[in-house]
Legacy VTK file of the C-alpha trace (Angstrom):
# vtk DataFile Version 3.0
C-alpha trace
ASCII
DATASET POLYDATA
POINTS 436 float
134.513 152.734 53.355
131.341 152.825 51.167
130.890 149.855 48.820
134.395 148.836 49.669
133.784 148.831 53.363
132.906 145.480 54.270
131.709 143.804 56.243
129.611 142.743 59.180
129.108 144.809 62.297
128.177 141.932 64.606
130.693 139.566 66.128
129.366 136.133 65.120
126.076 136.006 63.173
127.460 132.571 62.278
130.172 130.733 64.168
132.258 128.276 62.152
135.422 126.650 63.494
138.207 124.912 61.593
140.425 122.489 63.524
143.742 121.469 61.986
146.074 118.868 63.507
149.660 120.089 63.968
152.112 117.801 62.118
149.430 115.181 62.636
151.179 111.946 61.641
154.341 112.563 63.643
152.316 113.985 66.539
150.407 110.693 66.704
153.724 108.825 66.775
154.916 111.055 69.633
151.620 110.560 71.456
151.917 106.766 71.267
155.632 106.831 72.077
156.391 109.773 74.407
160.135 109.080 74.196
159.951 110.708 70.734
158.728 114.029 72.125
161.061 116.942 71.563
163.005 115.033 68.898
163.118 115.525 65.108
160.783 112.825 63.777
159.556 112.163 60.239
157.267 109.524 58.729
157.480 108.021 55.251
160.291 105.478 55.565
158.390 103.061 53.310
158.328 105.590 50.449
161.789 107.063 50.781
160.159 110.510 50.897
159.038 112.436 53.967
155.262 112.243 54.439
155.178 114.357 57.609
157.797 116.163 59.698
157.482 117.065 63.369
157.948 120.693 64.321
161.329 119.793 65.789
162.340 118.482 62.341
160.829 121.511 60.593
162.955 123.767 62.776
165.994 122.062 61.213
164.754 122.752 57.688
163.257 119.297 57.108
160.056 119.477 55.054
157.438 117.189 53.590
158.330 115.827 50.150
162.088 115.864 50.754
163.900 112.589 50.062
165.090 110.735 53.140
168.626 110.727 51.755
168.676 114.536 51.649
166.953 114.780 55.029
169.455 112.491 56.751
172.302 114.406 55.157
170.975 117.640 56.639
170.102 116.037 59.983
172.075 112.834 60.805
170.172 112.312 64.078
166.765 112.419 62.336
164.344 109.720 63.536
162.678 108.094 60.508
159.535 105.995 61.002
157.325 103.932 58.667
153.866 105.456 58.228
151.218 103.894 60.469
148.025 104.965 58.695
145.886 102.642 60.772
146.825 104.465 63.981
146.559 107.865 62.281
143.026 106.966 61.201
142.171 105.852 64.727
143.352 109.132 66.252
141.486 111.013 63.538
138.208 109.281 64.395
138.704 110.056 68.078
139.418 113.711 67.299
136.166 114.033 65.349
134.298 112.238 68.134
135.490 114.927 70.561
134.347 117.662 68.173
130.871 116.077 67.982
130.468 116.409 71.745
130.116 120.143 71.155
128.010 120.130 67.971
126.466 117.487 65.704
127.375 119.554 62.638
130.940 118.395 61.978
132.503 117.978 58.545
135.497 115.641 58.230
137.462 117.569 55.630
140.533 115.315 55.730
142.191 112.871 58.115
143.635 115.693 60.248
141.268 118.636 59.795
137.582 119.399 59.989
134.940 122.112 60.233
132.214 122.501 62.843
129.208 124.826 62.971
128.660 126.187 66.492
125.969 128.736 65.593
123.329 129.022 68.322
125.079 126.708 70.798
126.267 129.310 73.319
123.158 128.814 75.423
123.495 125.024 75.293
127.089 125.085 76.562
126.703 128.257 78.630
129.900 129.576 77.110
130.920 132.071 74.469
131.950 130.745 71.077
135.600 131.403 71.961
135.223 129.423 75.174
133.546 126.512 73.351
136.384 126.337 70.832
139.089 126.552 73.509
137.338 123.785 75.446
137.278 121.621 72.307
140.969 122.323 71.679
141.870 121.487 75.282
139.869 118.232 75.247
141.751 117.026 72.170
145.079 117.789 73.821
144.133 116.261 77.173
142.639 113.054 75.771
144.789 112.408 72.702
147.993 114.230 73.654
147.786 116.086 70.317
147.885 119.804 69.661
145.577 121.349 67.078
145.385 124.860 65.678
141.930 126.379 65.455
140.315 129.227 63.593
136.921 130.697 64.540
135.028 133.038 62.248
131.869 133.614 60.207
132.614 131.370 57.231
134.656 128.335 56.256
136.894 130.478 54.071
137.796 132.781 56.950
138.257 130.152 59.665
140.422 128.001 57.349
142.863 130.922 57.015
142.590 131.720 60.722
143.561 128.201 61.849
146.801 128.507 59.889
147.595 131.963 61.247
149.198 130.854 64.526
150.641 127.336 64.328
151.272 125.137 66.189
148.658 124.979 68.952
147.226 128.302 67.797
143.876 129.963 68.384
142.626 132.789 66.160
139.127 134.253 66.327
138.078 136.685 63.594
134.907 138.570 64.532
132.776 140.298 61.941
133.929 143.789 62.879
137.597 142.743 62.640
137.528 140.991 59.260
139.044 143.951 57.395
141.952 144.146 59.852
142.658 140.429 59.571
142.534 140.284 55.776
145.127 143.042 55.476
147.675 140.620 56.964
146.869 137.714 54.629
148.662 137.403 51.244
146.530 136.016 48.426
148.622 132.836 48.298
147.234 131.915 51.738
143.578 132.278 50.719
141.800 128.928 50.662
140.735 128.148 47.098
143.118 130.446 45.224
145.665 128.362 43.340
149.126 129.506 42.172
147.873 130.532 38.731
145.044 132.609 40.174
147.431 134.262 42.642
149.848 135.211 39.874
147.032 136.600 37.761
145.668 138.677 40.652
149.118 140.085 41.350
149.240 141.437 37.797
146.147 143.477 38.689
147.714 144.787 41.890
145.884 142.360 44.191
148.439 141.162 46.730
146.422 140.576 49.900
143.056 139.094 50.770
141.978 142.636 51.659
142.905 143.870 48.163
140.813 141.025 46.760
137.619 141.775 48.694
137.951 145.492 47.909
137.435 144.751 44.222
133.826 144.848 42.924
131.965 141.564 42.754
131.448 141.909 38.980
135.194 142.312 38.479
135.887 139.139 40.485
133.151 137.231 38.640
134.556 138.225 35.252
138.094 137.204 36.215
137.545 134.071 38.333
133.911 133.144 37.667
131.783 131.303 40.240
134.619 129.844 42.391
136.225 133.276 42.749
132.885 134.886 43.541
132.256 132.333 46.308
135.685 133.011 47.802
134.996 136.765 47.653
131.736 136.388 49.610
133.265 133.968 52.120
136.116 136.386 52.862
133.614 139.172 53.431
131.927 137.061 56.109
128.997 135.709 54.095
128.825 131.942 54.503
128.099 130.263 51.150
129.770 126.934 51.909
127.802 125.216 54.681
129.418 122.731 57.021
128.362 119.352 55.649
128.175 116.600 58.298
127.288 113.908 55.762
130.106 111.584 54.687
131.089 111.733 51.035
128.910 109.350 49.067
128.942 110.620 45.499
132.433 110.440 44.012
133.516 111.862 40.683
136.463 109.461 40.623
138.283 106.989 42.848
142.029 106.476 42.753
144.505 104.193 44.475
148.284 104.275 44.282
151.164 102.722 46.124
154.861 103.510 46.153
157.037 100.413 46.440
159.293 100.020 49.455
162.120 99.746 46.922
162.065 100.233 43.124
161.639 97.000 41.145
162.542 95.679 37.688
160.369 92.572 38.116
157.281 92.888 35.828
155.436 90.235 37.822
155.924 92.173 41.055
154.914 95.479 39.426
151.762 93.879 38.016
150.893 92.365 41.408
151.153 95.840 42.950
148.874 97.237 40.250
146.300 94.484 40.792
146.309 95.170 44.531
145.546 98.836 43.779
142.734 97.792 41.446
141.256 95.537 44.123
141.416 98.308 46.734
139.822 100.837 44.377
136.971 98.478 43.497
136.377 97.625 47.165
135.973 101.322 47.937
133.787 101.859 44.877
131.440 99.015 45.835
131.302 100.269 49.420
129.977 103.591 48.128
127.669 101.811 45.668
129.166 103.019 42.411
130.194 101.492 39.104
132.906 102.706 36.752
132.732 103.168 32.998
136.329 104.348 32.534
139.604 103.004 33.937
143.122 104.453 33.805
146.375 102.931 35.005
149.803 104.478 35.407
153.306 103.095 36.008
155.871 105.422 37.558
159.566 105.019 36.795
162.261 105.295 39.452
163.085 108.777 38.100
159.474 109.864 38.914
158.357 110.109 35.290
155.322 108.032 34.433
153.260 106.602 31.587
149.587 105.747 31.621
146.784 104.292 29.541
143.031 104.237 29.906
139.991 102.575 28.423
136.316 103.510 28.258
134.019 100.550 28.871
130.885 99.832 26.878
129.111 99.134 30.180
129.814 100.272 33.721
130.992 97.586 36.150
131.899 97.133 39.807
133.478 93.694 39.391
137.209 93.368 39.960
137.279 89.997 38.200
135.580 91.425 35.123
138.054 94.311 34.812
141.311 92.407 35.448
141.708 91.055 31.880
141.471 94.652 30.634
144.013 95.779 33.242
146.371 93.046 32.038
146.162 94.245 28.438
146.833 97.854 29.450
149.753 96.759 31.622
151.314 94.712 28.824
151.231 97.794 26.591
152.928 99.951 29.238
155.560 97.731 30.840
159.088 98.050 29.471
161.747 95.341 29.989
164.663 96.215 32.270
163.030 99.462 33.405
162.930 100.216 37.118
159.555 101.163 38.569
158.663 102.744 41.902
154.842 103.008 41.926
151.581 101.971 40.272
148.294 103.857 40.213
144.730 103.280 39.066
141.838 105.723 38.599
138.179 104.829 38.190
136.219 107.594 36.474
132.823 108.189 34.845
131.258 106.769 38.002
127.550 106.081 38.195
125.220 104.771 40.866
125.106 101.010 41.292
121.302 101.316 41.508
121.050 102.189 37.829
122.176 99.525 35.392
121.424 99.419 31.683
122.249 96.134 29.971
123.052 96.099 26.273
121.317 93.842 23.803
124.316 91.493 23.580
125.446 91.583 27.232
125.710 88.214 28.973
123.328 88.755 31.871
124.065 85.403 33.516
127.809 86.076 33.573
127.272 89.628 34.874
125.130 88.317 37.733
127.807 85.728 38.568
130.433 88.490 38.744
128.173 90.486 41.072
127.548 87.490 43.330
131.287 86.766 43.463
132.084 90.381 44.399
129.445 90.323 47.143
130.856 87.091 48.592
134.452 88.392 48.509
133.419 91.636 50.239
131.564 89.730 52.967
134.531 87.439 53.665
137.014 90.324 53.698
134.759 92.367 55.980
134.733 89.493 58.455
138.347 88.306 58.290
140.296 91.329 57.063
140.845 93.258 53.851
142.399 91.240 50.992
141.957 87.901 52.777
140.382 86.863 49.493
142.418 88.357 46.660
143.699 87.654 43.182
146.370 84.935 43.093
148.693 87.524 41.544
149.070 88.969 45.035
151.074 85.909 46.109
154.053 87.606 44.483
153.840 90.360 47.097
154.596 87.869 49.861
157.950 87.083 48.248
159.296 90.648 48.420
162.848 91.185 49.620
163.099 92.860 52.999
165.125 96.073 53.249
165.397 99.137 55.457
162.208 100.560 53.940
159.967 97.558 54.574
160.005 97.960 58.359
156.535 97.681 59.889
155.130 100.429 62.135
155.711 99.956 65.863
152.020 99.215 66.479
152.069 96.255 64.070
155.206 94.843 65.658
153.675 94.934 69.150
150.278 93.281 68.864
147.869 92.872 71.743
146.698 89.396 72.755
144.369 87.972 70.123
145.424 90.410 67.385
147.006 89.386 64.088
148.543 90.983 61.030
145.169 91.962 59.516
142.916 92.372 62.540
143.598 94.697 65.447
141.486 96.267 68.147
140.125 99.781 67.787
142.833 100.952 70.194
146.315 102.408 69.892
149.092 100.812 71.882
151.073 103.248 73.933
154.806 102.769 74.410
155.113 103.998 77.976
157.688 102.786 80.450
156.250 102.056 83.917
LINES 1 437
436 0 1 2 3 4 5 6 7 8 9 10 11 12 13 14 15 16 17 18 19 20 21 22 23 24 25 26 27 28 29 30 31 32 33 34 35 36 37 38 39 40 41 42 43 44 45 46 47 48 49 50 51 52 53 54 55 56 57 58 59 60 61 62 63 64 65 66 67 68 69 70 71 72 73 74 75 76 77 78 79 80 81 82 83 84 85 86 87 88 89 90 91 92 93 94 95 96 97 98 99 100 101 102 103 104 105 106 107 108 109 110 111 112 113 114 115 116 117 118 119 120 121 122 123 124 125 126 127 128 129 130 131 132 133 134 135 136 137 138 139 140 141 142 143 144 145 146 147 148 149 150 151 152 153 154 155 156 157 158 159 160 161 162 163 164 165 166 167 168 169 170 171 172 173 174 175 176 177 178 179 180 181 182 183 184 185 186 187 188 189 190 191 192 193 194 195 196 197 198 199 200 201 202 203 204 205 206 207 208 209 210 211 212 213 214 215 216 217 218 219 220 221 222 223 224 225 226 227 228 229 230 231 232 233 234 235 236 237 238 239 240 241 242 243 244 245 246 247 248 249 250 251 252 253 254 255 256 257 258 259 260 261 262 263 264 265 266 267 268 269 270 271 272 273 274 275 276 277 278 279 280 281 282 283 284 285 286 287 288 289 290 291 292 293 294 295 296 297 298 299 300 301 302 303 304 305 306 307 308 309 310 311 312 313 314 315 316 317 318 319 320 321 322 323 324 325 326 327 328 329 330 331 332 333 334 335 336 337 338 339 340 341 342 343 344 345 346 347 348 349 350 351 352 353 354 355 356 357 358 359 360 361 362 363 364 365 366 367 368 369 370 371 372 373 374 375 376 377 378 379 380 381 382 383 384 385 386 387 388 389 390 391 392 393 394 395 396 397 398 399 400 401 402 403 404 405 406 407 408 409 410 411 412 413 414 415 416 417 418 419 420 421 422 423 424 425 426 427 428 429 430 431 432 433 434 435
């Protein structure tokens, strides 16, 4: 195929695997409570919108993002659960621990998916790359009672597509000499990194499949899609440009926190308390990663899903929640509307910089700044010992007065604590609901 003929004659000059949990949140619920297996289960009761649907629910047409009202109308026997992110996180950590038994080079891409570089490890495990990946997949199922779909290929771009090719519990290996055959079956909308606008633009040029895309000259791709498109083009041809990064994310461009209420509220005091809690959570995360913010945005979302927001650029970066709260109050007062019903608040911290670099202005109150820093350090130490938000703004007391309703139900794990556990502190263990 000349210039157009790809690709790589060898099978695996590099061996990258992508592991993707199948309907991860609801699969964790079914793992902890086997009586849910084989039944249509969804999570997201606290939001009123489906966060995850089991494959049994998907078979009935139930999808993520659908309102619970519509979902129950379509499926009256649907089992709706509150999201248990603590347990999901626990299962996620255990899944990545299993992956690290086979290679130290594991990248946690999200809570339910990750990449691993297996290159050169066949001799260590005395197995082929396919056998290593199948062993990893089987260990996750045996130990966690979760199925994952896996893709094995020469680059992250290829294995990401491959893991989605046969779901659930799928296994797809794309060797170098088979890349051109595989890409002919993949529409451009399924290529990792190509957004809807890029897909529509490519279709206007007659590019409908991943194979059509890689057949175009590199200069043509670079002119149309620039560096990101060029990287995708190389990755699809089997050239790995995006290495598996085992280091946790430390440098953030921005940090955001948002929370949908269990029920919409017209109470400004309650809405503000929710916003402050988001601000506290965002600043805790920012301090943990040793950043400061020089720009803050807040947003209030109406019950009809429209939203309004305001932001402010600071004259000096800060990591102190107490220092920023008066500014948050002023922004909130400008946004809040009387007798309007709200369903969510959000905050974004942008223009982040390292906490190691601090430039004080001529008129900055250094003593007060140091007091804020000492207070933040003390609060973080207490919360690390006794539980997140044990020390919090007094505004949060409003949150304890919320009215209970069908969407404020706690996850099963939090309703069935082990001896010695409490509402904020639990053991690093799931609790299985198994009848014996």
